[in-house]
N, C-alpha and C positions, 0 to 999 in steps of 0.2 A: 741412909736408909729412910729416915724422915722425910728427906727432900724428895725421894722417889715416891713415897706415899702422897706428899702434897701434890706433886705434879700430876699423878694418877687421878687424884680428886679433882684437880683443876681441869684435866682433860675430859673427865667424865662430865663436869659441869658445863664445859663448853660445848660437848657434843650434844648434851641435853638441850642447851640453848639453841644450837644450830638447827636441831629436829623441831623445835618449837617455832622457830622463824620460818623454817621451810613449810610447816603446816599453815602458818599465818599467810605465808606468801601465796600458797596454793588456794587458800580460801579467798583471798582477795581477788586473785586472778579469776577465779570462778564467777565472783560476783560481777567483776568487770564484763565478763562475757555475756551476762544475763540480759535478756531483752524479752519483748512480748512473744517472740517466735520460739523461744526455747525455755521458758519459764512462765509463771503465773502473773508476771508483771504486766501492767496495762500498756497499751500502745503510746499513751501520753508520756510514759517514762523513757521512751527511745530517743533522748536527746543526741546521744552520740552516733546514731545510725544515719547513714546517708545513703539514699538510693542512687543507683548508677543512673545518669541521665540517659534518657531515651534518644535513639537516633531520630533526627527529623523525618517526618513521614511524607514531607513535600505537599501536604495538604493544608488549606486555610482553616482557621479555628471554626468551631461550631458545626452546624448540620452540614452534612455533605450532600451533593446532588443525588437525588433519588431517594433521600431519607424521608420516611413518613413522619411528618410533623403531628404534634398533638395541638388540639383546639379545645378551649374551655367549653364544657358542655352548656347548651342552653337551658335556662332556668324554666321549669314548667309554668304555663299560664297561671296556675292556682297560687303560685309563690311570687308572682310579679306584683310589686306594690303600686306602680304607675305605668301607664301606656301612653306614649307621646306619638301621634301620627304627623309625620312629616310628608307633605305633598310637594311635588315639583311645581313651580309656578308658571314657567314657560318652557317650551321645547327647546332642548339643548341643540338641536340641529337648525331649526328655522325661527325660533322665537315665538311661535304661537302660543297664546295663553292657554293653560291647561285646566283652568278652574272647573269647567264642566265635564271633563273626560273622567270616565269610570277608572277606579283604582283596580290594579291587577298586581299579583305577585309581589308581596311585600319582602323586602330583604330585612331579616331581623338582626339588629345589633343591640345588644344588651350591656349596660354600664352598671357595675356593682359599686355602691358607695356606702360607707358607713354613715349612720345617723349621728348627729351631735348627742353624745351621752349626756344625760342629765338625771340625776336621782330625783325619783317621785317622792315627795314629802307629804305624808298625810298627818294632819294635825288633830288630836283628840282633845276636846275641851271638856274637862271632867267637872261639871257644874255641881254646885253644892245647893240643896234646898232644905228649908226648914219645915218640919212637920207642924201642921196647923193644929194637931191635937195635943202632942206632948212637948212640942217646942224643940225637940232635938234636930240637929243638923246632919244630913247625910249626903255624901259625895258620890257621883257617879263612878263607876268602875270601868276599867278597860275590857273589851270584848274577850271572850274566852279565846285562848291560842295566840294572844298578842305576845310579842317579844318582851323579855324582862328589861332590856335597855332600849336605846334609841335607834338601833339598826335592825332592819328586817331580815327574814331568813335568807333572801337571795344576796343582800349584801354580805351577810355573814358567811354563806356558801362561797361566795367569790373571793372574799379574803383568804378563807381557808384553802381554796383551790390554788390561788396564786402562791401561797406559801408552800403547800406540800406537793402540788402537782407540777408546778413551774419553778419550784425552788428559789423563790424570791425571799430576801431577808424581810424581817417585820418593817424595817425602814422603808424598803422599796415597795412593799404592799402599800404602805400609808400614802407614799408619794404618788403611786400609780392610781389609787382609788381617788385621790384628789384631782389628778390631771384628767382621767378619762371621764369619771362620773360626777366630779364636783362634790365628793363625800370627804368632809374633813374628819380624820380619824387620828386618835391618839395611838402610841405604841400599845397602851394598855387595851385599847379598843380592839386592836388586830389581835392581840392575844386572847381577849374574850371570845372573838369570833371563832378562832382555832379551838377553844375549848367547848364552845356550843356544838361546833361540827364534830369533835371528838366524842362527845356524849351521844349525839345522834347516830353515830356510825357504830357504836359499841356492840349492840346486838347483832347487827349484821355482820361485823367482824368475827364475832364468836361463831356464828353459824357457818360461815366460810371456812373457819379454822376446824370445825367439826367435820366438814365435808372432806377435806383433804386427809384427814386421819383415817378415813374408810375408803379412800380412793383406790382404785385397781393399780394406778401407776402414777408416781410423784417424782418430780425433779427437785432436788433440795440443795441448797449451798448456803453459805454464810460468809459475812465480811465484817471487818471492824467498823464501828460507828462512834468514834470518839469516846468521851468519857461523860459521865453523869455523877458529878461530885467526885468521889474517890472510887467509883465504879468503872471498870473497863467495859464498854458496851459492844455487843456483837448483834448485827442485824441477820436474822435467819430467814430464809425464804423457802416455801414449798409451793411448787407450781403444778397444776394438774388440770389438763383441758382448758376450760373457760375460767379457771379460778387461779389467782395469785394470793397467796396469804404470807404476810410479814409478821415476825415478832421480834422485838428489840428487847434483848435480855442481858443481864450482867453476867456474861460467861460465855465460853465456847466449849463446854464439855458434854458429858453424857446426859446430865440433867436437862440441858437446854434441847439437845436432840430428841430427848423423850417428850419434852414440852411441845415441841414442833409437831411431831408425827404421832405422838402417843406410844405407850411402851408395847402395845400389841399390834402395831402397824404391820400388816401382812401383804401389802401390794408390792409391786416392783419399784424399788427404790434407785433412781439414778442418781449417782453421787461421786465425788472424788475419793481419794484414799484417807481422808480425815477420820481417825480411829473411832470417834464417839458414835459414828453411825453404825459401827459393828456391834454396838450393844443393843441393837434392835433385832433380836434373834429371829423373829418371824418374817422379817422383810426378805425379799428376794433381790439382792444387790445386782445393780449393773454399774460397773466402773466406767468412767468417762474416757473414751479413747482420744478425744481432743487433747485432754491433759497428757496422754501417754505420748502423743506426737511431739508435744512440746519437750517432754523428757528424751525422747529419741533424737530430736534436734540437737538438744544440748550434748548428748553423748557423741553425735557424729562431728561436733565441732571441737571435741577434745582431741585426743591423739592415741596412737597404738591401737590395742585390742579394743579399748572402749569405743574409738571412733568407727572401727570396722564393724563391730556388732550393732552399733547405733545406726549406721548408714543402711545395714541389711534390714534391721527392725523397721526402719521408716519406710522402705521399699515394700516390706510385707504389709505394713499398715495402709499403704496406697492400694495394694490389690484388695485388702479387705474392705475398704471403703468403696472401692469400684464395684465389688460384688453387692454391697449393700444398697448402693444407689441404683443398680440394675433391679434389684429386688424391689425397691420402693416404687420404681416406675411401673411395676407390674410385668416386666419382662423376663421374670424368673420367679419360680415358686419356692416355697419353704424348703421343701426336699432337695431341691437343686442347691439353694443357698447353703444348706448344711453340708452337702457333699463337696462344694467347692471351697467351703471355709476350712474344712478338715485338714489338708495340708499346710494352710497358713498358720493354723494354730499350732500344729506340730512343729513347723520351723521356728515360730516365735518362742515357744516353750524351750526349745533346744538352744537358741541364742541367749535367752535370758539365763538359762542354767550355765552357759559358758560365762557370761558376765559375772554370776555369782561365785564361780569357782575359780576363774583365772586369777593368777597372782599380780598380773599387771593392770587389772581393772581399777578404774578411779574409785575412790571410796564412796561417793554419792551415788555413781551408777550401780555399784554392788548392792547398796542398800535398797535401791528402787527395784532391781532385778530379783532380790530376795523377797521383798513385799509383794510383788506381782505373782510370783509363783506361789506364794502363801494364799493369795486370794484368786487363784487361777480361774476357778469356776465363775467367779463374779465378773470376769472380763467378757463372758461369751453368752450371758443370758439372753441378749437380744437375737442371737442366731436361733434359738430354739422357742422363745416365749413370745407370743402375740402381745403387742402393746409395748414391748420394750424397743429402745433405740440405742445406738452406740455411743451417743453423747450426752452431756448434761447441759447443753446450750440454753434450753428453756429457762433453767433457773439462772444462769449466767447472765442472760439477757434481761431478765426481770430485776437482777441487782445492778445492773449497769446505772440505771437512772438514780437509784439510792446512793450509788458511790458519788455520783456528781453532786447530790445534795450534801452528802458529808463532807465534801472538800469545801463547801462554802459555809456550813453550819458549824463545823467542829463539834458535833455532838448535841446533847440535850442537857438542859439545867434541872430537869425534875423527871421524876416517874411518870408524872402526868404528861410532860412533854414527849416521853417515850411512847405513851399510849397513843398520842396523836399521830407520831410518825408512823408507827405500825399500821394504824387504822387508815389513815389517808393513802398511804402507799397501797395498801390491800385494795381499797376501793377504786383508786385511780387504775391500777392494773387490771382488775376484774371488770370494771365498766367498759374499759376499752376493748376487752376480749369479747365482751357481750355486744360491743357496737352500741352502747348507751352513752348519753350526754351526762358526763360527770356533774356539771354545774346544776342541771335540771334535777338529777337524781338527789344531790346533796341538798338542794333548796327544798325539796319535798320532804326528805328525812329530817330536817331541822324543823320544818312546820309541824311534822308528825310528832316529833319529840314535845314540841310545845302543847300540842293538843292532847298529848298523853296517849298517842296511837303508835303501833309498830311502825317501823320504817318501811318504805315501799319495797317491794320484791325486785330482785334483779332479773327475773325470768318472766316472760309473758304468761298471762293466766291461761 
């Protein structure tokens, strides 16, 4: 009897072990199948995927016959620095001298060349004088608005821009400034430039952050950004129209979502399914359909009922995007869009319900289906609401450059460094959207900070 009990216990233990190994095996197989098409993984992680080679088209590489080429636009006369007239000396046909012949029909050829960069050095001699009355010595002072160190506002702005906009390390900024402009800098000097730029951007960053909190529509997303000491840092982005705002915060929860958008944000919020965004009760959410398509792709790459429903959901998504693009081009009105989307919505709801309830549905797919049905109304805000769109691509594009910076920087070393990251990314993205020169704006902002004046506006007066 004791042997039977022991055998039964051993069998139950073995079965539990087998079940655990099967679950682990399923999880590992799911991870191996993940790529940028069926998950949130970036394309750079698709090392195992190989595209099928294309059949040779039988054409030579490059532009094809009849292709309209592009030519560099002529620089307008007011921006030309030097004009060189080249006259023919003799006739190409008979050799007659052409010195006295009149000029006609110049063929304009322009060559653009970079000047030799050399830093401009201004030396201030602070003389000391002795008072003839009291005998005390007094030394001259630097003019108001002078930099505190040896580097001027444009040098400081350049170093900060190379670091934050072009993602160069401090050592690379130091080397490039020496090679291009002949400016010898220490690593500490590069850091001081970034700190000066950060201080000059502070008020503008705050103003832009306040703007997105009251915007009518915002795209929001977040991504990891290494560590700051013991803190795990997350970079949050809110993009609205001509404004990109970044916040680098220790956490990825409700408090950080409310910091980004404010507790009372009441506009349209384009987002993924990350739950902290749901704690903004006044927001009108629009879930990203680009994320959904990746989920559907992962489902159809599975098997059985999950694959069947995933494939049909992907086709329904294709039709939904077709109608949306037709609406965007102005070939369809809002009422027609609503009418044509109704059967697609009904079909997708039915298929998600099947995935949720079918016993053979893969576990992850069941969870996604259940969550989408829970947030069903947030999938279709864009169909009815002006200003809403079906994807969150604006925020994802804004974060892409930050992700590249993160891969090379591995995070920040201080909260002051975190402030520089969020401010330079905000001003780089926003000035680009406004068509402004970041280097020029940052130079003027640093000089304004030295003069005790507010930073220049990002908008024309």
